matplotlib code that plots the C-alpha trace (Angstrom):
import matplotlib.pyplot as plt

x = [38.3, 36.1, 33.9, 33.9, 30.6, 29.4, 27.5, 25.0, 25.0, 23.1, 20.0, 17.4, 13.8, 11.3, 7.6, 4.3, 1.7, -2.1, -3.8, -7.5, -9.3, -10.8, -12.2, -12.6, -14.0, -10.6, -8.0, -5.5, -7.4, -7.1, -5.7, -5.3, -2.0, -1.4, 2.3, 3.4, 7.1, 8.7, 10.9, 12.8, 10.6, 7.3, 5.1, 2.2, 1.7, -1.3, -0.9, -3.5, -1.8, -3.1, -1.7, -2.7, -2.7, -2.5, 1.0, 2.2, 0.4, 2.0, 5.5, 5.0, 3.8, 6.7, 9.2, 7.8, 7.9, 11.5, 12.5, 10.9, 12.4, 15.9, 18.7, 20.1, 23.4, 25.0, 24.0, 26.5, 27.0]
y = [19.3, 16.3, 16.7, 20.5, 22.3, 25.5, 27.4, 30.1, 33.3, 33.2, 35.3, 36.3, 35.4, 38.1, 37.3, 38.0, 35.5, 35.8, 33.1, 32.2, 29.6, 26.8, 24.4, 24.1, 20.5, 19.0, 19.0, 20.6, 23.4, 23.6, 26.9, 28.4, 30.2, 32.6, 33.5, 36.4, 37.0, 40.3, 41.0, 39.1, 36.3, 38.0, 34.9, 33.8, 30.3, 29.0, 26.1, 24.3, 23.6, 21.8, 23.6, 24.4, 28.2, 30.7, 31.7, 28.1, 27.8, 31.1, 30.1, 26.7, 28.3, 30.8, 28.0, 26.0, 29.1, 29.9, 26.3, 26.5, 29.9, 29.3, 28.3, 24.8, 24.6, 22.8, 22.9, 20.3, 17.1]
z = [9.0, 9.8, 13.0, 12.9, 12.8, 11.2, 13.8, 13.3, 15.3, 18.5, 18.3, 20.8, 19.8, 21.0, 21.2, 22.9, 24.1, 24.4, 26.4, 26.1, 28.2, 26.0, 28.5, 32.3, 31.9, 31.4, 34.2, 33.9, 32.0, 28.2, 27.0, 23.5, 23.4, 20.4, 20.2, 17.9, 17.2, 16.8, 13.7, 12.3, 13.6, 12.7, 12.5, 14.5, 16.0, 17.9, 20.4, 22.5, 25.8, 28.9, 32.0, 35.6, 35.0, 32.2, 33.2, 32.8, 29.5, 28.2, 29.2, 27.5, 24.3, 24.3, 24.9, 22.0, 19.8, 20.7, 20.0, 16.5, 15.6, 17.0, 14.6, 15.0, 16.7, 13.8, 10.1, 9.0, 10.8]

ax = plt.figure().add_subplot(projection="3d")
ax.plot(x, y, z, "-o")
ax.set_aspect("equal")
plt.show()
């Protein structure tokens, strides 16, 4: 069965983000985003993100976290 892929189950990654302002000197502002996952992804990641607002920084941090914690679509290629 050449060309077939084993696929993992889709799972939803749940997490919370805390955003702190690091610097107003730089434009866009520099934010420290701490993302903590809920089980089974109970790890914490800290990102420094340049964004126009705290909401944009939080969403960017959450998107990075979800990308890191999600299973790849194919484990054999």
